[in-house]
N, C-alpha and C positions, 0 to 999 in steps of 0.2 A: 565158527561162531561160539562153540562151547568153550573155547579157550580164551575168549575175550576177557581182558582184565576188568574186574569190577571197579566202578568209580570209588575213590577213597572218600570216606565220610570225614567231614571237617567239623571240628568243634567250633561253636560260635558262642561268644559271650555278648549278651545285649547290655549296652551301657547307656543308661539314661542320663543325659546332661540337661540341665536347665529345663526340667519338666514342669510346665505350667499348663494345667488343663483349662481349656476355654470351651465354653458351650457355643455350639454353632447351630442355629435354626435355619439358616439359609446358606446355599452354596451356589456360586456362579461359575460355570464352566466355560473356558475359552481355549482355543487351540492355536498353537504356533505351527511352524513348519515341521518340527520334530517332537514337540512335547504338548502335553495337555496341562492347563493350569486350573487348579481348584482353589477358588477364593472363598473363604469362609467368613460369615458374619453372624452376629448374635440376633440380628433382625432389623427390620425397617424402623427408622425413627421419623415419625411425621413432624413436620415443621409447620405449626399452625400459622405463623406469621407470613411466610412466603408461599405456603401452599405446596412446597416441593419437599417430598420425602427423601430421606437419605438412607442408603444402605452402607454402613461403615464396614469395611473389610479389615479384619484383624489378623488373618493368617492366609498366606498363599503357599500352596504346595505345587511344585512342578514335577510332572511324571512323564515317562515315556509311554507310548501307546501300549507296550507290553506290560509295563507296570500297572497301568490302569486296568488292563484285561485281567491280570492276576488279582488285583484288589476286588474287581467285580465278582470274580469266581469265589473268592474267600467270603465276601459279604453275602453272596447267595447261599453258600453252605451254612453260614452262621444263622441267617434268617430261617432257613429250612429247619435247622435243629431247634431254634427257638420256637417256631410254630408247632413242631412235633411235641415239644415239652409242654407247651401251653395247652394243646389239645389233650394230651395225656392227663394233665392236672385237672382239666375240666371234666374229663370222663371219670376220673377218680373221685372228684367232688360230688358227682351225681349218685355215686354208690351209697 
C-alpha cells in the first residue's frame, strides 16, 4: 500500500461561454430515471384576467444524482461559512 502511485493532478481551465446571469427566486425539481432536473424561474406571475398564475421557467439544468449530491455538499459548506462570518461580524459589532 505504501508503494501505490499517487493520482496525477490535472490542470483545469474554466472557460465561461455565453455567460448571462439570471435571477431565480423559484426552483422546481423533477426526476427522471437517471437524472434530476432543476427548473429555475424568476417568480410567479399572477394573471388577473384568467385567475391562473404562471411560473415561467427560464433555465433547466439536468444533473446526475451524484452531481446533485456534490452540489448539496458544497452549498452546505458555503452556507456554514457564511453563517460563521455573519455571527463573527455580529459579535464584533457588539464590542
